[in-house]
C-alpha positions as CSV (number, residue, x, y, z in Angstrom):
1,M,15.2,-87.0,44.0
2,F,18.8,-86.0,43.2
3,S,20.8,-86.7,46.7
4,R,23.5,-83.8,47.5
5,S,25.3,-86.0,49.9
6,Y,28.4,-82.9,49.7
7,W,26.0,-80.7,51.4
8,L,24.4,-83.1,53.7
9,E,27.5,-84.1,55.4
10,C,28.3,-80.3,55.6
11,I,25.6,-79.7,57.7
12,E,25.4,-83.2,59.6
13,A,29.6,-81.9,60.5
14,A,28.3,-78.3,61.0
15,W,25.8,-79.6,63.8
16,Q,28.8,-81.6,65.5
17,R,30.4,-78.1,66.2
18,R,27.3,-76.0,67.2
19,S,23.7,-76.8,67.8
20,V,22.7,-74.0,65.4
21,I,22.9,-73.7,61.9
22,W,22.4,-70.4,59.2
23,L,21.8,-71.9,56.0
24,S,21.5,-69.2,53.0
25,G,22.2,-69.1,49.9
26,V,19.9,-67.6,46.7
27,R,16.5,-68.2,45.5
28,R,15.7,-71.6,44.5
29,A,19.6,-73.0,45.0
30,G,18.0,-75.7,46.9
31,K,17.9,-75.0,50.3
32,T,14.2,-76.4,51.1
33,Q,14.9,-79.7,49.5
34,L,18.2,-80.0,50.9
35,C,17.0,-79.8,54.6
36,L,13.8,-82.2,54.0
37,A,16.4,-84.4,52.6
38,L,17.9,-84.7,56.3
39,P,16.9,-87.4,58.6
40,D,14.7,-87.2,61.7
41,I,14.0,-83.2,61.4
42,D,10.8,-81.4,62.4
43,Y,10.5,-78.9,59.5
44,F,8.7,-75.6,59.8
45,D,8.2,-73.1,56.7
46,C,7.8,-69.7,58.3
47,E,6.6,-68.3,55.6
48,L,2.9,-69.6,56.7
49,P,1.2,-67.6,59.8
50,S,0.1,-70.7,61.4
51,V,3.9,-71.5,61.7
52,R,4.7,-67.7,62.9
53,R,2.1,-68.2,65.6
54,R,3.3,-71.4,66.4
55,L,6.4,-69.6,67.2
56,A,5.2,-66.5,68.6
57,D,6.7,-67.6,71.8
58,P,10.5,-69.0,71.1
59,E,11.0,-70.6,74.4
60,L,7.8,-72.5,74.5
61,F,8.3,-74.0,71.4
62,L,11.9,-75.1,71.8
63,R,11.0,-76.6,75.4
64,D,8.6,-79.0,72.9
65,L,11.2,-79.9,70.6
66,A,14.0,-79.7,73.0
67,G,16.7,-82.8,71.9
68,R,15.3,-83.1,68.5
69,R,16.5,-81.6,65.0
70,V,14.1,-78.5,63.7
71,V,14.5,-76.9,60.6
72,L,13.3,-73.5,60.5
73,D,12.7,-72.7,56.8
74,E,12.8,-68.7,55.4
75,I,12.9,-67.8,58.9
76,H,13.6,-64.2,57.9
77,R,9.8,-63.8,57.6
78,L,9.7,-63.5,61.8
79,P,9.6,-60.4,63.3
80,D,13.1,-60.7,65.5
81,P,14.5,-64.4,64.0
82,S,17.5,-63.7,66.1
83,E,15.9,-63.9,69.1
84,L,14.7,-67.6,68.2
85,L,18.0,-68.6,67.3
86,K,19.8,-66.6,70.2
87,I,17.5,-68.9,72.8
88,A,18.4,-71.9,71.2
89,A,22.2,-72.0,71.1
90,D,21.9,-70.4,74.9
91,H,19.3,-72.5,76.3
92,F,18.6,-75.5,74.3
93,P,22.2,-76.8,73.2
94,G,20.9,-80.2,72.9
95,T,18.5,-79.3,70.1
96,R,19.8,-79.1,66.8
97,V,18.3,-75.9,64.8
98,L,19.2,-75.4,61.1
99,A,17.8,-71.6,60.1
100,T,17.7,-70.6,56.5
101,G,17.7,-67.7,54.5
102,S,18.5,-65.9,51.1
103,S,21.2,-63.4,52.8
104,T,24.1,-63.5,55.1
105,L,23.1,-63.6,58.9
106,G,23.2,-59.6,59.9
107,A,23.0,-58.2,56.3
108,S,19.6,-56.3,57.2
109,A,17.8,-54.1,60.3
110,R,15.3,-57.7,60.6
111,F,18.2,-59.5,62.2
112,R,19.2,-57.5,65.2
113,D,21.9,-59.9,66.4
114,T,24.4,-61.8,64.4
115,L,24.9,-64.6,67.0
116,T,28.7,-64.1,66.4
117,G,30.1,-67.3,68.4
118,R,26.6,-69.1,68.5
119,K,26.0,-70.2,65.1
120,E,27.9,-72.2,62.3
121,N,27.6,-70.9,58.4
122,L,27.1,-72.6,55.6
123,W,26.3,-71.4,52.1
124,L,24.8,-73.3,49.3
125,T,26.1,-72.2,46.3
126,P,24.9,-73.0,42.9
127,M,25.6,-76.5,42.5
128,I,29.3,-78.0,42.4
129,S,31.1,-80.4,40.5
130,M,29.3,-82.8,42.7
131,D,26.1,-82.4,42.1
132,V,26.2,-82.1,38.6
133,T,27.6,-85.7,38.5
134,A,24.8,-86.5,41.4
135,F,21.9,-85.0,38.8
136,G,23.4,-86.9,35.9
137,G,24.7,-84.0,34.0
138,T,27.3,-82.4,32.2
139,L,30.0,-79.9,32.9
140,E,28.9,-78.0,29.2
141,Q,24.9,-78.2,30.8
142,R,26.2,-76.5,34.0
143,L,28.4,-73.7,32.1
144,H,25.4,-73.0,30.1
145,R,21.9,-73.6,32.2
146,G,23.6,-72.6,35.3
147,G,23.5,-74.1,38.8
148,L,20.3,-73.6,40.5
149,P,18.3,-77.3,39.7
150,P,15.5,-75.9,38.4
151,F,17.4,-74.0,35.4
152,F,19.8,-76.9,35.2
153,V,17.8,-79.9,34.7
154,A,15.0,-78.0,32.5
155,K,14.9,-79.4,28.8
156,E,15.6,-76.3,27.5
157,A,16.5,-72.3,28.6
158,D,13.2,-70.0,29.8
159,E,13.6,-66.4,29.4
160,R,10.1,-66.0,31.7
161,G,11.8,-68.5,34.4
162,Y,14.7,-66.3,34.8
163,Q,12.8,-63.2,35.0
164,E,10.4,-64.8,37.4
165,W,13.1,-65.5,39.5
166,L,14.4,-61.6,39.2
167,D,10.8,-60.5,40.0
168,A,10.5,-63.1,42.9
169,Y,14.3,-62.2,44.2
170,W,13.1,-58.2,44.3
171,A,9.7,-58.8,45.9
172,R,10.9,-61.3,48.4
173,D,14.4,-60.6,49.3
174,I,15.2,-57.1,48.6
175,Q,11.8,-55.5,49.6
176,E,11.2,-57.7,53.0
177,L,15.2,-57.3,54.1
178,F,16.1,-54.0,52.9
179,R,12.9,-52.1,51.3
180,L,14.9,-50.1,48.7
181,E,13.1,-48.0,46.3
182,K,14.1,-48.1,42.8
183,R,12.8,-51.5,41.6
184,H,13.8,-50.3,37.8
185,T,17.4,-48.8,38.8
186,F,18.2,-51.7,41.3
187,L,17.5,-54.4,38.4
188,K,19.0,-52.5,35.0
189,F,22.2,-52.4,37.6
190,L,22.1,-56.1,38.3
191,E,21.4,-57.0,34.7
192,L,24.4,-54.4,33.8
193,L,26.5,-56.5,35.9
194,L,25.7,-60.0,34.8
195,V,26.5,-59.0,31.4
196,Q,29.6,-57.5,32.0
197,S,30.4,-60.4,34.7
198,G,33.6,-60.9,35.7
199,G,34.8,-57.5,34.7
200,M,36.3,-54.4,36.9
201,Y,33.7,-52.5,38.6
202,E,33.7,-48.7,38.1
203,A,30.5,-47.2,40.1
204,T,31.1,-43.3,38.0
205,R,30.2,-45.8,34.6
206,F,27.2,-47.9,36.0
207,A,25.6,-44.8,38.3
208,R,25.7,-42.7,34.6
209,E,24.2,-45.7,33.0
210,C,21.5,-46.3,35.4
211,E,21.0,-42.4,36.3
212,A,22.0,-42.5,39.8
213,S,24.5,-41.5,42.5
214,R,27.7,-43.3,43.0
215,P,26.7,-43.9,46.5
216,T,23.2,-45.7,45.4
217,M,25.6,-48.0,43.2
218,N,27.7,-48.7,45.8
219,N,24.8,-49.3,48.0
220,Y,23.2,-51.6,45.7
221,L,26.5,-53.6,45.4
222,A,26.8,-54.3,48.7
223,V,23.0,-55.6,48.9
224,L,23.9,-57.5,45.9
225,E,26.7,-59.1,47.7
226,A,24.3,-59.7,51.3
227,T,22.5,-61.7,49.2
228,H,24.7,-63.7,47.4
229,V,23.9,-62.7,44.2
230,V,26.9,-61.1,43.1
231,H,30.6,-61.9,44.1
232,V,32.7,-59.1,44.9
233,V,36.4,-60.2,43.9
234,R,39.0,-57.5,45.7
235,P,42.7,-57.3,44.3
236,F,45.6,-58.7,46.0
237,S,47.8,-56.4,46.9
238,H,50.8,-55.8,49.5
239,R,50.3,-52.3,48.8
240,R,53.4,-52.1,45.6
241,A,53.5,-49.4,43.7
242,A,52.9,-50.9,40.2
243,E,49.9,-53.0,41.7
244,I,46.2,-52.6,41.1
245,V,45.3,-52.1,45.0
246,A,41.4,-50.8,45.1
247,A,39.2,-51.6,41.6
248,P,37.5,-54.9,42.3
249,K,36.1,-57.5,40.1
250,V,32.5,-58.3,40.2
251,Y,31.0,-61.8,39.1
252,G,27.3,-62.5,38.5
253,F,26.5,-65.7,40.8
254,D,25.4,-67.9,38.7
255,T,26.8,-68.7,34.8
256,G,23.1,-69.2,33.6
257,F,21.8,-65.9,34.4
258,V,25.0,-64.8,32.9
259,C,24.3,-66.4,29.5
260,M,21.1,-65.2,29.8
261,W,21.6,-61.7,30.1
262,R,24.0,-61.9,27.2
263,G,21.8,-63.9,25.0
264,W,23.7,-66.8,24.5
265,R,21.5,-69.4,23.5
266,A,24.1,-71.9,22.4
267,L,27.7,-71.6,23.5
268,R,30.4,-70.6,21.0
269,P,33.9,-72.2,21.5
270,E,34.6,-69.0,22.6
271,D,32.7,-68.6,25.8
272,H,33.6,-71.3,27.8
273,G,36.7,-69.7,29.2
274,A,34.6,-66.9,31.1
275,L,32.1,-69.1,32.0
276,W,35.0,-71.6,33.3
277,E,36.3,-68.7,35.3
278,H,33.0,-68.5,37.0
279,Y,32.5,-72.1,37.9
280,V,36.0,-72.4,39.3
281,L,35.0,-69.4,41.4
282,N,31.8,-71.2,42.6
283,E,33.4,-74.0,43.8
284,L,35.8,-72.4,45.6
285,H,33.3,-70.4,47.3
286,A,31.5,-73.7,47.9
287,R,34.5,-76.0,48.9
288,L,36.3,-73.1,51.3
289,Q,33.1,-71.2,52.5
290,N,34.7,-67.8,52.5
291,R,34.7,-65.0,50.0
292,E,38.3,-64.0,50.5
293,I,39.5,-65.2,46.9
294,R,41.2,-62.1,45.5
295,Y,42.6,-61.4,41.9
296,W,45.9,-59.8,41.2
297,R,46.5,-57.0,38.3
298,D,49.0,-54.8,37.5
299,K,49.4,-51.4,36.5
300,Q,51.1,-52.5,32.7
301,G,47.7,-54.8,32.5
302,H,48.8,-58.3,33.5
303,E,46.3,-60.3,35.3
304,V,45.9,-63.6,37.3
305,D,42.2,-64.9,37.2
306,F,42.2,-65.3,40.8
307,V,44.8,-65.3,44.4
308,I,44.4,-67.5,47.4
309,E,46.1,-66.4,50.9
310,R,47.4,-68.9,52.8
311,R,48.2,-68.2,56.9
312,G,51.9,-68.5,57.2
313,A,52.6,-69.7,53.4
314,P,53.2,-68.2,50.1
315,P,50.1,-67.5,48.1
316,L,48.6,-69.7,45.2
317,A,48.0,-67.6,41.8
318,I,45.5,-69.1,39.9
319,E,45.0,-69.2,36.5
320,C,41.6,-70.9,35.0
321,K,41.8,-72.4,31.6
322,W,39.2,-74.4,29.6
323,R,41.7,-76.1,26.9
324,Y,45.3,-75.9,27.9
325,R,47.5,-75.7,24.7
326,G,51.1,-75.2,25.7
327,D,50.3,-71.4,26.8
328,D,52.2,-68.7,28.0
329,F,50.9,-67.2,31.0
330,P,52.4,-63.7,31.4
331,G,50.2,-62.9,34.2
332,L,51.6,-65.6,36.2
333,T,55.0,-65.0,35.0
334,A,54.1,-61.1,36.4
335,F,53.1,-62.0,39.4
336,A,55.9,-64.6,40.5
337,R,58.7,-61.7,39.8
338,H,56.6,-59.9,42.8
339,Y,56.0,-62.9,44.8
340,P,58.8,-65.2,43.8
341,E,57.7,-67.7,46.3
342,A,54.2,-68.1,45.3
343,S,53.1,-71.0,43.6
344,L,51.6,-70.6,40.4
345,L,48.4,-72.7,39.3
346,V,46.8,-73.3,36.2
347,V,43.3,-75.3,36.4
348,A,42.3,-76.3,33.2
349,A,38.8,-78.1,32.4
350,D,41.0,-80.8,30.4
351,A,43.7,-81.4,32.7
352,E,43.5,-85.3,33.7
353,D,46.1,-85.4,36.2
354,S,48.7,-82.7,38.0
355,R,52.0,-82.2,36.0
356,T,54.8,-79.6,36.0
357,I,54.8,-76.7,33.2
358,R,56.7,-73.7,31.9
359,C,55.7,-70.4,32.3
360,G,58.1,-67.9,31.6
361,S,61.2,-68.8,33.6
362,N,59.0,-69.8,36.0
363,E,57.3,-73.6,36.7
364,A,53.8,-73.5,37.2
365,K,51.5,-76.7,38.2
366,L,48.8,-77.7,35.4
367,I,45.6,-78.8,37.6
368,S,42.1,-80.7,37.4
369,L,39.8,-78.6,39.3
370,D,39.2,-81.6,41.7
371,A,42.7,-81.8,42.5
372,L,43.0,-78.4,43.5
373,I,40.1,-78.4,45.6
374,G,40.9,-81.7,47.0
375,F,44.6,-80.3,47.9
376,L,43.2,-76.8,49.3
377,T,40.7,-78.4,51.5
378,R,42.5,-81.6,52.5
379,G,39.1,-83.6,52.6
380,D,38.3,-81.7,56.3
381,G,37.4,-78.0,54.8
382,T,40.3,-76.9,56.3
383,V,42.9,-75.0,53.7
384,A,46.4,-76.4,53.4
385,T,49.3,-74.5,53.8
386,E,52.1,-77.4,52.4
387,S,53.1,-76.2,48.8
388,L,51.5,-78.2,46.1
């Protein structure tokens, strides 16, 4: 049993702010084990018929557990899960409730109320750097096996296990929450996205390969995003004529799945760069707890991996680099011409400390991922606005 102390602390902090927490994350990300690691909880698995019968009268159920710490795992199995959570928030504020599910709350018609203003959202991403350390693993292992604990700790990659995950995702998340009909088309679309993960999304190309319409592809993409299985990274732009303003990039949720569908049985030196970019995105999502991370590209093909906008402060332009060898970064240089006030960062896996490097006629900071996260969150989960 490995302790995921960062996430346990996030839950405790969220309960200080609200009495109801919605904990989302993909299947097998570790939601159940995380809940069971909490002290002094009453745990209920909503997949069990006996539990669903007990929850049929939410008021009586909550009255019996007044003042307790309650976990409702897989709450989307209830006929109207938002009703119970709303009653808990409004009438039993002394009871701490943690509800789990695979998708964002309100992603499907099953949730008739998104509980705006009544809950805290917490997104359990695949394993972050603190988890890798707690599990006694390595970064190389994390990049290749991915961040779902069962796959990460396995002795070797098991193609059957990944396929079983997809089958369960379709049957228990997609069918129960969204009731899509074309299994083959949906899963083919997902597999194509994993193969080209990190690339530009163009609906017409996918529609042709999947033999479906553009609206169908875009609907499927929205479902995949709502269930955290892909991340749509939209362009950063102030509507300048020279910038890409509409076409998003799409990343698969986990490096292990990307490796499996690309056929990477062992990592070659040239594979690390793309996987490091995915890993940085995962860390940013986990620690910032939002998806408002952008990328930038101009019409001459210059590109910056990620851009973070900060309220009342210049943007952060982030380039991901597996190994820094005195490289030039034409994307950062081009970005600085459009946004001279921006902070330019190079996040390298081999960066041991922060130092200034030359980037064309500009200066950038070479920084480790841990240092970047420490700066962005300031230790309290809020995004810093001062200059790096």
